[in-house]
C-alpha positions as CSV (number, residue, x, y, z in Angstrom):
1,M,-15.9,44.2,71.5
2,K,-19.6,43.8,71.1
3,I,-21.4,44.8,74.3
4,L,-24.9,44.4,75.7
5,I,-26.1,46.6,78.6
6,I,-29.1,45.5,80.6
7,G,-31.4,48.3,81.9
8,S,-33.4,51.4,81.0
9,G,-32.6,54.2,83.5
10,G,-30.2,57.1,84.1
11,R,-27.6,54.7,85.4
12,E,-27.7,52.7,82.3
13,H,-27.5,55.8,80.1
14,A,-24.4,56.9,82.0
15,M,-22.9,53.4,81.5
16,A,-23.7,53.4,77.8
17,W,-22.3,56.9,77.4
18,K,-19.0,55.8,79.0
19,V,-18.8,52.4,77.2
20,A,-19.4,54.2,73.9
21,Q,-16.1,56.2,74.4
22,S,-14.0,53.0,74.4
23,P,-11.8,52.6,71.3
24,R,-12.4,48.8,71.7
25,L,-16.1,49.0,71.1
26,T,-17.5,47.8,67.8
27,K,-21.2,47.5,68.6
28,L,-23.3,48.5,71.7
29,Y,-26.8,47.2,72.4
30,I,-29.0,48.4,75.3
31,A,-32.0,46.4,76.5
32,P,-34.5,48.0,76.7
33,G,-32.7,51.4,77.0
34,N,-34.4,54.7,76.7
35,A,-34.5,57.8,74.4
36,G,-31.0,58.8,75.6
37,T,-29.3,55.4,75.3
38,A,-30.3,55.4,71.6
39,S,-27.7,58.0,70.9
40,C,-25.0,55.7,72.4
41,G,-25.9,52.4,70.7
42,E,-28.9,50.4,69.5
43,N,-31.9,49.9,71.8
44,V,-33.3,46.3,71.6
45,V,-36.5,44.9,73.0
46,L,-35.8,41.9,75.2
47,D,-37.8,40.4,78.1
48,L,-35.4,40.7,81.0
49,E,-37.2,37.8,82.8
50,D,-36.6,35.5,79.8
51,H,-33.0,34.4,80.3
52,S,-33.1,32.0,77.3
53,A,-34.1,34.8,75.0
54,I,-31.3,37.0,76.2
55,I,-28.8,34.1,75.8
56,R,-30.1,33.6,72.2
57,F,-29.6,37.3,71.4
58,C,-26.1,37.2,72.8
59,K,-25.2,34.2,70.7
60,E,-26.8,35.6,67.6
61,K,-25.0,38.9,68.0
62,Q,-21.8,37.4,69.2
63,I,-21.8,39.5,72.4
64,D,-18.4,39.6,74.1
65,L,-19.5,41.0,77.4
66,V,-22.8,41.8,79.2
67,L,-23.1,44.6,81.8
68,I,-26.1,44.4,84.0
69,G,-27.4,47.7,85.5
70,P,-30.4,47.0,87.8
71,E,-30.6,44.8,90.8
72,G,-33.7,42.9,89.7
73,P,-32.1,40.8,87.0
74,L,-29.1,40.2,89.2
75,A,-31.3,39.0,92.1
76,A,-33.1,36.8,89.6
77,G,-29.9,35.0,88.5
78,L,-29.3,36.5,85.1
79,A,-25.6,36.5,85.6
80,D,-25.8,32.8,86.5
81,S,-27.7,32.0,83.3
82,L,-25.3,33.9,81.1
83,S,-22.2,32.4,82.7
84,A,-23.7,28.9,82.4
85,A,-24.1,29.6,78.6
86,G,-20.5,30.7,78.3
87,I,-21.3,34.4,78.0
88,R,-19.2,36.7,80.1
89,C,-21.1,39.0,82.5
90,F,-20.1,42.0,84.6
91,G,-22.4,41.6,87.6
92,P,-22.7,39.3,90.5
93,R,-24.4,35.9,90.5
94,K,-27.6,35.4,92.5
95,A,-25.9,34.1,95.6
96,A,-23.7,37.2,95.9
97,A,-26.6,39.6,94.9
98,Q,-28.4,38.5,98.1
99,I,-26.3,41.2,99.8
100,E,-28.9,43.6,98.3
101,A,-31.8,41.3,97.6
102,S,-32.2,40.2,101.2
103,K,-31.7,42.8,103.9
104,V,-32.0,39.9,106.5
105,F,-29.1,38.1,104.7
106,A,-27.1,41.3,104.6
107,K,-27.5,42.2,108.3
108,N,-26.6,38.6,109.4
109,F,-23.7,38.6,107.0
110,M,-22.3,41.8,108.5
111,A,-22.7,40.3,111.9
112,R,-20.8,37.2,110.9
113,Y,-17.8,39.2,109.5
114,R,-17.9,42.0,112.1
115,I,-18.7,44.7,109.5
116,P,-19.8,47.8,111.5
117,T,-23.5,48.4,111.2
118,A,-26.5,49.4,113.3
119,R,-28.1,47.2,116.0
120,Y,-30.9,45.1,114.5
121,A,-33.4,42.3,114.8
122,T,-35.3,40.4,112.1
123,F,-38.9,39.1,112.2
124,N,-41.5,37.3,110.0
125,Q,-44.3,37.4,112.6
126,F,-46.2,40.6,113.4
127,E,-46.8,39.9,117.1
128,K,-43.1,39.1,117.8
129,A,-42.0,42.2,116.0
130,V,-44.4,44.4,118.1
131,H,-43.1,42.8,121.3
132,Y,-39.6,43.7,120.3
133,L,-40.6,47.3,119.5
134,Q,-41.9,47.6,123.1
135,S,-38.5,46.4,124.5
136,I,-36.2,48.9,123.0
137,D,-35.7,52.6,123.7
138,Y,-34.0,54.0,120.7
139,P,-35.3,55.4,117.3
140,I,-35.6,52.8,114.6
141,V,-35.8,52.1,110.9
142,I,-38.1,49.4,109.5
143,K,-37.0,47.7,106.3
144,A,-38.7,45.2,104.1
145,S,-36.1,42.5,103.5
146,G,-36.6,42.0,99.8
147,L,-36.4,44.3,96.8
148,A,-39.2,46.9,97.0
149,A,-38.2,49.4,94.3
150,G,-36.5,51.7,96.9
151,K,-39.8,52.1,98.8
152,G,-39.3,49.4,101.5
153,V,-37.6,51.6,104.1
154,V,-39.7,53.5,106.7
155,L,-38.6,55.9,109.4
156,P,-41.5,55.8,112.0
157,E,-41.7,58.7,114.3
158,S,-43.9,57.0,117.0
159,L,-44.7,53.6,118.4
160,D,-48.1,53.6,116.8
161,E,-46.6,54.5,113.4
162,A,-44.1,51.7,113.8
163,K,-46.8,49.2,114.6
164,A,-48.9,50.3,111.6
165,T,-45.8,50.0,109.3
166,L,-45.2,46.4,110.6
167,E,-48.8,45.5,110.0
168,S,-48.8,46.9,106.5
169,M,-45.7,44.8,105.6
170,L,-46.1,41.6,107.5
171,V,-49.9,41.3,107.6
172,N,-51.3,43.3,104.7
173,K,-48.3,42.5,102.4
174,I,-48.1,45.9,100.7
175,F,-44.7,44.8,99.3
176,G,-45.7,41.2,98.6
177,D,-43.0,38.6,99.1
178,A,-40.4,41.4,99.6
179,G,-42.1,42.1,103.0
180,D,-42.3,38.5,104.2
181,E,-39.4,39.3,106.6
182,V,-38.5,42.7,108.0
183,V,-35.5,44.2,109.7
184,I,-36.0,46.6,112.7
185,E,-32.7,48.4,113.2
186,E,-31.4,51.4,115.1
187,R,-31.7,54.7,113.3
188,L,-28.3,56.2,113.0
189,I,-27.7,60.0,112.7
190,G,-24.9,61.5,110.6
191,E,-23.8,62.3,107.0
192,E,-24.4,59.6,104.5
193,V,-21.9,58.6,101.8
194,S,-22.2,56.3,98.8
195,L,-19.0,54.3,98.2
196,M,-19.0,52.1,95.1
197,A,-16.1,49.7,94.3
198,F,-15.0,47.6,91.3
199,T,-14.2,44.0,92.3
200,D,-13.2,40.7,90.7
201,G,-14.1,38.7,93.7
202,E,-10.7,39.2,95.4
203,T,-9.3,42.6,94.6
204,V,-11.4,45.7,95.6
205,V,-10.8,49.1,94.0
206,P,-13.0,51.9,95.4
207,M,-14.5,54.6,93.2
208,L,-14.7,58.3,94.2
209,A,-17.0,58.7,97.2
210,A,-20.3,60.4,96.4
211,Q,-23.2,61.9,98.3
212,D,-26.8,61.3,97.2
213,H,-29.9,63.5,98.1
214,K,-32.8,61.2,98.9
215,R,-35.5,63.7,100.0
216,L,-37.7,65.3,97.3
217,L,-37.4,68.9,98.5
218,D,-34.7,71.4,99.4
219,A,-33.1,71.2,102.9
220,D,-33.8,67.4,103.0
221,C,-37.5,67.9,103.4
222,G,-40.4,65.9,101.9
223,P,-40.7,62.2,101.1
224,N,-37.9,59.8,100.3
225,T,-37.2,59.2,96.7
226,G,-34.8,57.1,94.6
227,G,-32.4,60.1,94.7
228,M,-32.8,63.7,93.5
229,G,-29.2,64.3,92.8
230,A,-25.6,63.5,93.7
231,Y,-22.1,64.8,93.6
232,A,-18.6,63.4,93.7
233,P,-16.1,63.4,95.3
234,A,-17.5,64.0,98.7
235,P,-15.1,66.3,100.6
236,I,-16.3,64.9,104.0
237,F,-15.0,61.5,103.1
238,T,-11.3,61.9,103.9
239,A,-8.4,59.6,102.8
240,D,-8.4,58.2,106.4
241,L,-12.1,57.3,106.1
242,M,-11.5,55.8,102.7
243,N,-8.8,53.5,104.1
244,E,-11.0,52.6,107.0
245,A,-13.8,51.7,104.6
246,I,-11.6,49.5,102.5
247,E,-10.1,47.6,105.4
248,K,-13.2,47.3,107.7
249,I,-16.0,47.2,105.2
250,L,-15.2,46.5,101.5
251,K,-12.5,43.8,101.9
252,P,-14.3,41.9,104.7
253,A,-17.5,41.9,102.6
254,I,-15.7,40.6,99.4
255,N,-13.6,38.1,101.3
256,G,-16.7,36.9,103.3
257,L,-18.7,36.3,100.2
258,R,-15.9,34.4,98.5
259,F,-15.4,32.3,101.7
260,E,-19.1,31.4,101.6
261,G,-18.9,30.3,97.9
262,A,-20.5,33.4,96.5
263,A,-17.6,35.3,94.9
264,F,-18.8,38.8,93.9
265,V,-17.8,40.2,90.5
266,G,-19.0,43.6,89.4
267,V,-19.8,46.7,91.5
268,L,-20.3,46.5,95.2
269,Y,-22.0,49.6,96.6
270,A,-21.7,50.4,100.3
271,G,-24.2,52.9,101.7
272,L,-22.3,54.4,104.6
273,I,-23.1,56.8,107.5
274,L,-20.6,58.8,109.4
275,T,-22.0,58.6,112.9
276,L,-20.8,61.1,115.6
277,R,-19.6,59.3,118.8
278,P,-17.9,60.9,121.8
279,A,-14.3,59.8,122.0
280,Q,-11.8,61.0,124.6
281,G,-13.7,64.1,125.2
282,R,-14.4,65.0,121.6
283,A,-16.7,63.9,118.8
284,S,-15.3,61.6,116.1
285,N,-16.7,60.1,113.0
286,E,-17.4,56.3,113.0
287,L,-18.3,54.5,109.8
288,R,-21.3,52.2,109.8
289,V,-23.0,50.4,106.9
290,L,-26.6,51.3,106.2
291,E,-26.9,48.9,103.3
292,F,-25.1,47.1,100.6
293,N,-26.2,47.1,96.9
294,C,-25.0,44.7,94.2
295,R,-24.6,47.2,91.4
296,F,-23.9,50.8,90.4
297,G,-25.9,53.4,92.3
298,D,-28.5,55.7,90.8
299,P,-28.0,58.7,90.5
300,E,-24.4,58.3,92.0
301,T,-23.2,56.7,88.8
302,Q,-24.2,59.7,86.7
303,A,-21.9,61.8,89.0
304,V,-19.0,59.4,89.3
305,L,-18.5,58.0,85.7
306,P,-17.9,61.5,84.1
307,L,-14.8,61.6,86.4
308,L,-13.5,58.2,85.4
309,E,-10.5,58.5,83.1
310,T,-9.8,54.8,82.6
311,D,-11.8,52.8,79.9
312,L,-14.8,51.3,81.6
313,L,-14.7,48.3,79.2
314,D,-11.1,47.6,80.3
315,I,-12.1,47.7,84.0
316,A,-15.2,45.4,83.4
317,E,-13.1,42.9,81.5
318,A,-10.4,42.9,84.3
319,C,-13.1,42.2,86.8
320,V,-14.5,39.3,84.8
321,N,-11.0,37.9,84.1
322,A,-10.0,38.2,87.8
323,T,-7.0,40.5,86.8
324,L,-8.1,43.6,88.6
325,N,-4.9,43.5,90.8
326,Q,-2.9,44.2,87.7
327,F,-4.9,47.2,86.7
328,D,-4.5,50.9,87.4
329,I,-7.7,52.8,87.6
330,R,-7.4,56.6,87.1
331,W,-9.7,59.5,87.9
332,K,-9.9,63.1,86.6
333,D,-9.3,66.0,88.9
334,G,-12.2,68.2,89.8
335,A,-15.8,67.4,90.7
336,S,-19.1,66.4,89.2
337,V,-22.7,67.4,90.1
338,C,-25.9,65.6,88.9
339,V,-29.3,67.3,89.4
340,V,-32.3,65.1,88.8
341,L,-35.3,66.6,86.9
342,A,-38.4,64.7,88.0
343,S,-42.0,64.5,86.9
344,K,-44.9,66.2,88.7
345,G,-46.3,63.8,91.3
346,Y,-43.0,62.0,91.9
347,P,-42.4,59.9,94.0
348,E,-46.0,59.0,94.8
349,K,-47.7,59.0,91.4
350,A,-45.6,60.5,88.7
351,E,-47.2,62.0,85.5
352,S,-45.9,60.7,82.2
353,G,-46.4,61.4,78.5
354,K,-45.2,65.0,78.6
355,I,-43.3,66.3,75.6
356,V,-39.7,67.4,76.3
357,S,-38.1,70.5,74.8
358,F,-34.3,70.8,74.5
359,E,-32.0,73.7,73.8
360,A,-28.3,73.1,72.9
361,L,-26.2,72.1,75.8
362,P,-22.4,72.8,76.2
363,E,-20.1,69.9,75.6
364,D,-19.3,69.6,79.3
365,V,-22.9,69.2,80.3
366,F,-24.4,65.8,80.1
367,C,-28.2,65.1,80.1
368,F,-28.6,61.5,81.1
369,H,-32.0,60.2,80.3
370,A,-33.8,58.1,82.9
371,G,-37.6,58.0,82.4
372,T,-37.9,58.8,78.7
373,K,-39.1,57.2,75.4
374,T,-39.4,58.3,71.9
375,E,-42.8,58.6,70.3
376,S,-43.5,60.0,66.8
377,G,-40.0,61.4,66.7
378,R,-40.5,63.3,70.0
379,V,-38.9,62.6,73.4
380,I,-41.6,62.2,76.0
381,T,-41.5,61.6,79.7
382,A,-42.0,58.0,80.8
383,G,-41.3,57.8,84.5
384,G,-40.7,59.6,87.8
385,R,-37.1,60.6,87.4
386,V,-36.8,61.9,83.9
387,F,-33.2,63.3,83.5
388,G,-30.0,63.6,85.4
389,L,-28.4,66.9,84.3
390,T,-24.7,66.4,85.0
391,V,-21.6,68.7,84.9
392,A,-18.0,67.7,85.5
393,S,-15.8,70.8,86.3
394,N,-12.7,71.8,88.0
395,S,-14.5,72.4,91.3
396,I,-17.7,71.7,93.2
397,E,-18.6,75.4,93.0
398,S,-18.2,75.7,89.2
399,A,-20.0,72.4,88.7
400,I,-23.0,73.5,90.8
401,E,-23.2,76.8,88.9
402,A,-23.0,75.2,85.5
403,A,-25.6,72.5,86.3
404,Y,-28.2,75.0,87.5
405,S,-27.5,77.6,84.8
406,N,-28.2,74.9,82.1
407,I,-31.4,73.5,83.5
408,R,-33.3,76.1,81.6
409,N,-32.2,74.3,78.4
410,V,-34.4,71.2,79.3
411,S,-38.1,71.6,80.0
412,F,-41.3,69.6,80.2
413,E,-44.7,70.3,81.9
414,G,-44.6,69.8,85.7
415,M,-40.8,69.5,85.9
416,Q,-39.5,69.6,89.5
417,Y,-36.0,69.5,91.0
418,R,-34.1,70.4,94.1
419,R,-32.2,73.7,94.1
420,D,-29.6,72.7,96.7
421,I,-27.9,69.7,95.2
422,A,-24.2,69.5,96.3
423,R,-24.4,72.7,98.4
424,R,-23.6,70.8,101.5
425,A,-20.1,70.2,100.0
426,L,-19.4,73.9,100.3
């Protein structure tokens, strides 16, 4: 098979690394890719907003399957354009991708299908949003409805801060069109879990549950980021919770989208929280959905794919061919830990252009590139999150130890990382 992967981050490097292991692969292209993906296949320069150019490339190179990594091209309808041109695509069409691209759509969708989530209200007018704020007595989260590069979620600590946040989104338009509508929802407390699932629009097969670390600094301090590390599987997510998630969240979501004429093909990501509620005199975990995403998570993918035993190309093709119900997806024993190595200044204003030095890494340590490029034969930093150093081992303990002991083999000026990734699993 000839394959094209769309994207340039750590998630796409992990996808390319896994696809490159397939005995069915004859040629792999990544557009635009990064310095790491170049070791898995051929990086190509394509304008991801120019669908006709991507279609021409696919036809010229006789691409058998396109795998789309980021949410932006999915929300812009790239899967629709490819499918209309007769090119098979692993990734949902625009109507289904709304489940991430519009938080207002997602919350209303969950309400329609009784998928458990937080109390909420949606607004496009500043005055009405402020009036609502004054009528509630619980902590809140304010979210820009559209895609805001992971920065459109604010946890205000006071009424004044909440008003200022609403003004910045609805009046000052700091997120542009993405903030034309906002969601004000109840802030839930508990452990968060990332549950990704393969789906062909009818059958849903969950992956291993992972936990991400959003805050920049140890002990969950500092500003929110795109993710400073992840591990899988998450011990807190028991078999009972997995079954509950499948029956009450994943299946209703996929069935609901199909019922509304927006069958979802690809990876559905459910960002979950285990809230503690009193029940019959004792606390019990209740699952709630914080968000849905329409693609592989980042950095969760870097932790999950090293544990996938089944050929990723076979899975993607089964999803596209609507034959996932005939497919057995297998996972390796053990655990995987991914520690993100970020640039100085991340997440506010990350430095770039720093030369990276590498020492030899053991075979079971994977250095997934995220924000890198090659210049004059040297790898240099080109973004906030630069690498995801990942280890798959026979236990969480050994994976943590191996990941941190090998960080010294990768270095660049200003490198920062958390020193407590996955320790909550212990």
